[in-house]
DRENKOLGU-762259 format. One record per residue: residue number from 1; residue in three letters; x, y, z of N, C-alpha, C, CB in turn. Coordinates in pm, whole numbers. Atoms other than C-alpha are relative to their C-alpha. Glycine has a CB too. Layout:
// DRENKOLGU-762259
     k     r      n.u      n.v      n.w     ca.u     ca.v     ca.w      c.u      c.v      c.w     cb.u     cb.v     cb.w
   NUM   ALA        X        Y        Z        X        Y        Z        X        Y        Z        X        Y        Z
...
// end
This chain:
// DRENKOLGU-762259
     k     r      n.u      n.v      n.w     ca.u     ca.v     ca.w      c.u      c.v      c.w     cb.u     cb.v     cb.w
     1   MET       48      -81     -110    13759    16218     2023       90      -15      123     -144      -39       36
     2   LEU      -87       26     -114    13971    16053     2292      137       63      -20       14     -150       24
     3   ARG     -132      -58       29    14293    16161     2120       -5      153       13       47      -41     -142
     4   SER       13     -145       -7    14168    16519     2089       -6       48      145     -125       45      -75
     5   THR       10      -36     -141    14077    16531     2457      135      -15       69     -104      -86       71
     6   LEU     -131       23      -59    14413    16384     2554       98      110      -41       54     -137      -41
     7   GLN      -86     -107       48    14591    16642     2338      -24      130       77      -21       23     -149
     8   LYS       33     -123      -73    14408    16927     2512       55       -6      142     -152       21        3
     9   ILE      -50       14     -137    14500    16792     2856      152       12        4      -44     -135       60
    10   ILE     -147       -2        2    14865    16735     2767       50      140      -35       55     -103     -102
    11   ARG      -40     -136       38    14889    17076     2597      -13       96      119      -85       50     -119
    12   HIS       23      -87     -116    14744    17247     2905      107      -22      106     -140      -25       60
    13   LEU      -99       29     -103    14978    17070     3146      140       43      -41        0     -149       32
    14   ALA     -133      -41       49    15279    17139     2926       16      151        2       24      -53     -142
    15   MET      -12     -145        9    15211    17507     2863      -10       68      137     -107       55      -93
    16   ARG       21      -63     -130    15098    17583     3217      110      -36      100     -136      -40       56
    17   TYR      -90       47     -104    15337    17373     3422      132      -57      -51      -68     -103       82
    18   GLY     -122       59       53    15605    17245     3186        8     -150       14      118       61       66
    19   LYS        3      145      -23    15495    16885     3244      -11      -77     -131     -117      -36       91
    20   PHE       19       96      109    15513    16588     3006       50       55     -134     -148      -38      -12
    21   ARG      -55      -63      120    15737    16762     2752        9      -98     -117      139       57       30
    22   ALA      -17       97      109    15818    16450     2548     -135      -42      -57       78     -124       49
    23   LEU      133       39       45    15453    16346     2533      -68      114      -74      -86      -46      118
    24   TYR       54     -120       65    15351    16700     2442       51       11     -143       37      126       79
    25   VAL      -59       -9      134    15591    16703     2147      -50     -113      -89      153       -4        9
    26   GLN       37      116       79    15492    16353     2035     -147        2      -43       27     -126       79
    27   LEU      144       13       27    15113    16387     2053      -65      123      -63      -69      -31      126
    28   CYS       75     -122       30    15031    16749     1979       34       65     -133       23       98      108
    29   ASN      -29      -52      135    15176    16801     1628       38      148        3     -121      -20      -91
    30   LEU      -37     -139      -26    15353    17119     1731       55       69     -123      100        7      111
    31   CYS      -68      -87       96    15435    17398     1493      111       73       73     -100      101      -67
    32   ALA     -115      -68      -61    15749    17603     1551      -43      114       91       92       52     -108
    33   LYS       46     -113      -81    15556    17901     1684      -49      -46      137     -112       76      -73
    34   GLU       52       48     -129    15376    17699     1951      113      -50       89     -102     -112      -22
    35   TYR     -110       53      -80    15693    17522     2061       86      113       57       87      -96      -84
    36   THR      -75     -116      -50    15869    17858     2092      -67       57      123       12      108     -108
    37   GLU       72      -53     -115    15596    17977     2328       10      -93      120     -146       25      -36
    38   PHE      -25       94     -109    15644    17660     2531      138       22       61      -12     -145      -51
    39   LEU     -136      -18      -48    16018    17727     2553       19      126       85       95        3     -117
    40   ARG      -17     -126      -75    15973    18081     2688        0      -23      151     -110       99      -38
    41   PRO       -2       21     -145    15872    17974     3038       67     -130       44     -139        2       52
    42   HIS      -41      134      -44    15992    17613     3034      127      -52      -66     -111      -95      -28
    43   GLY     -116       51       72    16297    17588     2807      133       28       65        1       56     -134
    44   ASN     -122      -34      -76    16551    17728     3057      102       79      -81       65     -125       49
    45   LEU      -92      -86       74    16702    17956     2792       16      134       73      -50       23     -146
    46   TYR      -23     -128      -64    16856    18283     2907     -103      103      -46      142       50      -31
    47   ALA      101      -92       53    16625    18481     2677      -42      -44     -139       54      144       -3
    48   ILE       52       19      136    16405    18448     2368      -74      128      -36      -95     -127      -10
    49   GLY       64     -123       44    16302    18759     2173     -135      -24      -64       89       72      -95
    50   GLU      131        6       64    15986    18832     1979       10      -54     -143      -65      138        1
    51   ASN       13       47      138    15869    18677     1649      107     -103      -35        8      118      -98
    52   CYS      -95      109       24    16088    18367     1677      -75     -130      -28       96      -18      121
    53   SER       57      132       22    16021    18013     1557      109     -105       17      -65      -10     -141
    54   ILE      -96      105      -35    16197    17708     1699      -72     -133       -7       63       24      142
    55   TRP       63      131       14    16111    17352     1596       41      -92      116       38      -64     -135
    56   PRO      -32       89     -111    16097    17075     1859      129      -80      -18     -113      -95       20
    57   ASN     -124       76       22    16391    16893     1696      126       79       27        4      -52     -141
    58   THR     -116      -81      -31    16621    17183     1776       56      -42      137      -35      151        0
    59   VAL      -65       47     -123    16874    17077     2042       77      115       65       95     -120      -30
    60   PHE      -76      -95      -80    16994    17315     2312       74      -79      107      -93      109       65
    61   GLY      -78       78      -94    17275    17133     2488       14       68      135      135      -28      -57
    62   ASP      -17      -78     -123    17312    17412     2744      -88      125      -10      151       39       21
    63   PRO       91     -111       25    17003    17633     2725       23      122       87     -139      -45       19
    64   ALA      -20     -113      -91    17098    17851     3023       97      103      -56       50      -48      133
    65   TYR     -102      -90       55    17385    18002     2820      -40       58     -135      132      -74      -13
    66   VAL       43      -42      134    17178    18075     2507      -93      120        9      -69     -117      -73
    67   CYS       81     -120        8    17040    18421     2435      -43       18     -146       78      125       53
    68   ILE       55       -9      135    16811    18455     2130      -71      134      -15      -97     -118      -31
    69   GLY       60     -131       23    16714    18793     1986     -135       -8      -69       93       84      -82
    70   ASN      129      -10       67    16413    18901     1781        8      -52     -144      -50      145        1
    71   ASN       12       46      139    16297    18745     1451      111      -99      -35        4      120      -96
    72   VAL      -98      108       22    16520    18437     1478      -79     -127      -31       93      -20      126
    73   HIS       75      117       46    16401    18128     1290       95     -117      -20      -76       32     -130
    74   PHE      -82      120        3    16542    17779     1327      -61     -104      -93       16      -58      140
    75   SER       28      134       46    16534    17481     1103       65      -89      106       56      -29     -149
    76   TYR      -57       84     -106    16648    17177     1304      151       22       10      -31     -149      -27
    77   GLY     -142      -23      -21    16989    17256     1453       40      -36      141       36      145      -29
    78   THR      -53       36     -131    17210    17204     1757       88      112       51       78     -132       -7
    79   LEU      -81     -102      -64    17357    17459     1997       64      -62      124      -84      126       36
    80   ILE      -73       69     -107    17626    17333     2236       88      101       73       86     -117      -57
    81   GLY      -74     -100      -77    17760    17556     2512      113      -55       83      -92       72       87
    82   HIS     -109       58      -80    18020    17317     2653       87      -90      -86      -56      -79      120
    83   ASP      -91       96       66    18313    17099     2551        7     -124       88      143       62      -23
    84   GLY        7      122      -79    18252    16745     2672      132      -73       15      -97      -91      -60
    85   SER     -129       69      -11    18618    16648     2630       65       17      136       94       50     -108
    86   ILE      -66      -22     -130    18697    16780     2979       -7     -123       89      -64      118       72
    87   ALA        8      123      -80    18579    16449     3130      114      -94      -36     -136      -70      -21
    88   MET     -111       83       44    18834    16261     2921      133       58       47        0      -14     -152
    89   LEU     -125      -64      -42    19107    16516     2999       24      -15      148       -3      148      -37
    90   ASP      -14       17     -144    19039    16486     3369       63     -135       33     -136       13       69
    91   GLN      -53      133      -25    19110    16113     3355      138      -20      -63      -96     -105      -54
    92   ALA     -125       26       73    19390    16116     3096      116       85       50      -20       24     -148
    93   TYR     -107      -93      -36    19586    16420     3222       -8       50      143       -2      118      -93
    94   ASN       17      -41     -138    19458    16465     3576       -3      152       14      111      -57       87
    95   VAL       14     -146       -4    19362    16827     3506     -146       36       28       47       64     -133
    96   LYS      132      -51      -30    19066    17024     3635      -22      127      -84      -18       29      153
    97   VAL       20     -114       89    18948    17253     3353     -150       19      -25       76      -20     -134
    98   ASP      137      -31       37    18627    17421     3246       -1       48     -145      -62      107       95
    99   ALA        9      -41      140    18516    17470     2885     -147       24      -33       62     -108      -96
   100   VAL      140      -36       16    18179    17642     2886       -8      143      -51      -79      -17      134
   101   GLY       12     -136       51    18065    17951     2697     -141       32      -45       96       21     -114
   102   LYS      132      -44       43    17766    18154     2593      -15      -13     -152      -24      145       43
   103   ILE       35      -11      141    17591    18149     2256      -99      116      -11      -62     -136      -57
   104   ASN       79     -123        7    17457    18494     2175      -48       21     -143       82      123       50
   105   ILE       59      -11      133    17220    18511     1878      -76      133       -6      -95     -121      -32
   106   ARG       61     -133        8    17125    18865     1777     -130       -4      -82       98      101      -62
   107   ASP      129       -9       67    16824    18982     1570        7      -39     -148      -55      141       12
   108   ASN       16       25      144    16700    18873     1225       96     -105      -51       19      129      -77
   109   LEU      -87      109       40    16862    18535     1177      -80     -120      -46       93      -40      114
   110   PHE       52      131       36    16789    18209     1001      111     -101       20      -52       -3     -148
   111   ILE      -96      106      -29    16965    17894     1122      -45     -124      -75       13      -27      154
   112   GLY       40      104       93    16958    17624      855        4     -140       58       87        5     -118
   113   LEU       13      140      -40    16898    17250      874      135      -59       41      -60      -81     -112
   114   ASN     -117       70      -54    17153    17060     1088      121       91       22       39     -111      -94
   115   ALA     -109      -88      -40    17361    17370     1157       36      -25      146      -38      150      -23
   116   ILE      -48       19     -137    17573    17341     1473       73      127       43       93     -124       10
   117   VAL      -66     -118      -56    17675    17637     1688       67      -41      130     -102      117       24
   118   LEU      -76       39     -118    17949    17586     1947       16      117       97      137      -54      -40
   119   ARG      -10      -98     -110    18037    17774     2265       83      122      -38       59      -67      123
   120   ASN      -73     -126       18    18172    18129     2285      -18       59     -140      148      -21       27
   121   VAL       30      -53      132    18001    18235     1964     -109      105       11      -43     -114      -97
   122   THR      103     -102       16    17811    18555     1892      -33       10     -149       47      139       57
   123   ILE       44      -10      140    17607    18567     1572      -65      136      -17      -99     -117      -38
   124   GLY       49     -135       20    17553    18922     1453     -135        3      -69       98       79      -79
   125   SER      133      -16       58    17220    19055     1334        3      -14     -153      -58      135       38
   126   ASN       18        6      145    17087    19002      980       96      -99      -65       20      138      -61
   127   ALA      -93      102       48    17274    18678      917      -75     -130      -28      113      -24      103
   128   ILE       52      133       29    17212    18327      784      110     -102       23      -53       -8     -146
   129   LEU      -88      117      -12    17376    18000      890      -54     -105      -96        7      -54      148
   130   ALA       46       96      100    17354    17763      593      -18     -138       60       98       -6     -118
   131   ALA       21      138      -43    17239    17403      628      133      -70       17      -89      -75     -100
   132   GLY     -120       78      -25    17509    17187      782      121       80       47       36      -72     -121
   133   ALA     -113      -82      -45    17729    17479      889       39      -36      143      -35      150      -10
   134   VAL      -51       20     -136    17949    17423     1195       68      130       42       99     -123        9
   135   VAL      -43     -135      -34    17993    17762     1358       87       -5      125     -122       94       21
   136   THR      -95        8     -110    18303    17779     1577       52      136       44      116      -86      -40
   137   LYS      -43     -135      -38    18363    18155     1585     -108      100      -38      135       36      -69
   138   ASP      102     -103       20    18170    18481     1572      -34       19     -147       47      131       60
   139   VAL       49      -31      134    17960    18562     1268      -30      150       -5     -127      -85      -37
   140   ALA       18     -145       10    17970    18926     1155     -142       35      -42      100       60      -99
   141   GLU      132      -48       40    17652    19125     1112      -12        2     -153      -26      140       58
   142   GLY       27       -1      144    17504    19072      764       64     -112      -79       45      127      -55
   143   ASP      -69      108       72    17710    18762      678      -89     -122      -20      126      -40       74
   144   ILE       52      135       21    17592    18434      526      120      -93       12      -72      -14     -140
   145   VAL     -113       89      -21    17816    18152      647      -40     -144      -31       53       11      143
   146   ALA       25      140       33    17849    17789      536      129      -77       17      -55      -15     -144
   147   GLY     -117       86        0    18083    17493      563       41      -47      138      114       72      -62
   148   VAL      -55       58     -122    18287    17307      823      151       23        2      -33     -152       11
   149   PRO       79      -94      -80    18408    17515      990      -63      107      -87       88       64      109
   150   ALA       76      -97       79    18168    17786      877       85      122      -34     -125       44       77
   151   ARG      -69     -120       48    18310    18073      670      -99       85      -79      125      -37      -88
   152   PRO       90      -86       77    18145    18374      504        0      -38     -148       40      148       16
   153   ILE       13       28      144    18012    18299      155      -79      108      -71      -66     -137      -22
   154   GLY       78     -107       62    17805    18610       95      -53       95      103     -114      -57      -81
   155   ARG       60     -102      -86    17619    18907      232     -152       -6      -14       52      142      -36
   156   LEU      145       13        0    17254    18909      327      -66      103      -92      -54       15      142
   157   GLU       58     -104       85    17182    19235      146        6      -38     -147       71      133       22
   158   ASP      -11       46      139    17305    19082     -180     -100     -112      -28      142      -48      -30
   159   LEU       96      108       17    17089    18773     -127     -142       56      -15        6      -96      119
   160   VAL      133      -61       10    16782    18993      -75      -24       53     -141      -14      114      103
   161   LYS       15      -54      135    16841    19170     -407      -13     -112     -103      120       90      -35
   162   LYS        6      113       93    16901    18840     -587     -136      -67        3      110     -102       33
   163   LEU      128       68      -12    16584    18680     -451     -115       88      -49      -25      -41      144
   164   GLN      103      -90       52    16377    18989     -530       -6       -5     -152       26      143       47
   165   ALA       -4        5      146    16490    18984     -892      -50     -135      -52      142       27      -51
   166   GLU       42      134       40    16440    18608     -918     -151      -17       12       71     -106       84
   167   THR      143       13      -25    16090    18629     -773      -83       74     -105      -35       51      139
   168   GLN       75      -80       97    15978    18898    -1018      -12      -70     -135       67      135      -19
   169   SER        3       72      127    16051    18660    -1306      -87     -127        5      140      -37      -42
   170   LEU       78      123      -16    15833    18377    -1168     -143       18      -50        0      -43      146
   171   PRO      139       -9       49    15494    18301    -1329     -102       23      112      -36     -126      -75
   172   TRP       94      -14     -111    15332    18301     -983       34      119       90       -2     -128       82
   173   VAL      -41     -115      -81    15476    18633     -866     -119       74       60       83       96      -84
   174   ASP      116      -72      -52    15127    18784     -826      -51      -65      129     -112        4     -105
   175   LEU       43       69     -121    15037    18517     -571       96       29      115       -9     -151      -25
   176   ILE      -99      -30     -103    15361    18579     -383      -21      141       54      144      -15      -55
   177   ASN       19     -139      -42    15295    18952     -375     -128       19       80       -1       92     -121
   178   SER      128      -17      -68    14941    18900     -247      -10      -74      132     -111      -46      -90
   179   ARG       16       82     -121    15005    18650       31       44       77      125       80     -129      -13
   180   GLU      -37      -58     -129    15029    18743      397      117      -80       57     -120        1       98
   181   GLY     -115       68      -57    15372    18665      543       71      -87     -102      -42      -85      116
   182   SER      -80       85       87    15598    18395      404      -69     -131      -36      132      -30       65
   183   PHE       72      124       30    15340    18113      399     -149       23       23       52     -119       87
   184   ASP      145      -12      -10    14966    18114      333      -61     -134      -40      -55      117      -91
   185   PRO       52      134       33    14798    17771      355     -113        1     -101      -48      -67      125
   186   GLU      112       -5       93    14503    17890      147       46        3     -146      -85      122       29
   187   ILE      -46       -8      138    14708    17966     -163      114      -98      -30       45      141      -31
   188   GLU     -112       91       21    14984    17708     -111      -30     -110     -101       41      -62      131
   189   PRO       27      104      101    14808    17431     -310       10       52     -144     -139      -58       22
   190   GLU       -9      -57      134    14778    17661     -611      145       30      -37      -83      127       -9
   191   LEU     -142      -24       25    15143    17762     -576       72     -129      -37       65       64      122
   192   VAL      -64      129       30    15248    17397     -573      -31      -43     -142      -46     -109      100
   193   LYS       38       38      137    15053    17329     -895       76       82     -103     -150       17      -20
   194   LEU      -70      -87       95    15206    17628    -1071      149      -33       -6      -20      146       37
   195   ARG     -143       32       -3    15556    17535     -960       29     -132      -71       51       -7      145
   196   VAL      -19      131       66    15522    17170    -1069      -13       15     -150     -101     -103       53
   197   CYS       19      -23      143    15391    17282    -1407      122       70      -60     -127       82      -24
   198   HIS     -117      -75       48    15681    17525    -1442      125      -87       -4       24      123       89
   199   PHE     -121       82       -9    15946    17276    -1334        2     -115      -99       14      -54      140
   200   TYR        4      124       77    15826    16972    -1528      -85        9     -128      -53     -109       86
   201   GLY       75      -17      122    15599    17112    -1800     -136      -66       -1       77      -51     -112
   202   ASN      134       58       -7    15283    16937    -1680      -47        3      144       -1     -145      -55
   203   THR       57       -1     -134    15053    16913    -1381      -27     -139       54     -127       78        1
   204   SER       21      137      -47    15037    16533    -1358      124      -48       74      -34      -94     -118
   205   THR     -115       59      -69    15261    16314    -1148       98      -53     -103      -46     -113       97
   206   PRO      -95       40      103    15579    16268    -1353       49     -142       18      118       94       -1
   207   THR      -64      131       -6    15719    15928    -1440      150       19       14      -34      -84     -127
   208   VAL     -146       -8      -11    16085    15846    -1385       60       45     -133       59     -136       42
   209   ALA      -54      -36      131    16145    15875    -1760      -19      149      -26      -69      -82     -111
   210   GLN       25     -143       18    15985    16221    -1770       96       83       86     -145       34       36
   211   PHE      -91      -73      -90    16195    16330    -1474      141        3      -59        3      -65      140
   212   GLN     -135        7       54    16517    16211    -1637       16       83     -127       36     -144      -29
   213   GLN       -6      -77      123    16428    16390    -1962      -26      149       20      -99      -55      -99
   214   SER       30     -140      -27    16344    16719    -1791      117       89      -37      -37       20      147
   215   PRO     -108      -90       38    16545    17009    -1937       50       87      114      -44       88     -111
   216   TYR      -37      -86     -112    16563    17177    -1596      108      -70       83     -123       35       87
   217   PRO     -105       59      -83    16874    17122    -1382      -55      -44      133      114       98       20
   218   SER       44       50     -131    16837    16929    -1059       49       94      109       51     -143       26
// end
């Protein structure tokens, strides 16, 4: 009861006034949608579009230079709008330089786990940054990029066709077709059971020996 009351107070102060951000994140079990709504007035970003989801672990090194379009979804990643080496260069070479740039994220994007986006980068619409990608230059509209530094590895339209065909072959396709959005907590437990059965051939918790003997690739 005390924890619930404290959560309500902290949530109110954070959403209304931007106070106690660290405590808000720690105590209130935030989903990405709620944290995005917190960032709108209090995150100091240049802009955030509609239907976006940003997890609290996402790092905006220079939020004032970041513009986010519509339907942009983050796994945990890092966006850095400056080059911190200028402090070293100032001392080592006695030069006064600036190395700051915008990060412009257009519409319909997914930014994968631990992806890093550096300054002076525009990411075109309908694109995916793969997990671990380090994006140092512009990403063309419709591209999927991966690697260090990130390079195009495919096109989003091709991925859509591939996933559609793959999904139609799944034993639980009817559940996928019936659910609202990309995640439905009411049917998720049943989906997990069906997937485990499909992957391992049973619904019980597998032993190590069963896992090692599984005919399915890892």
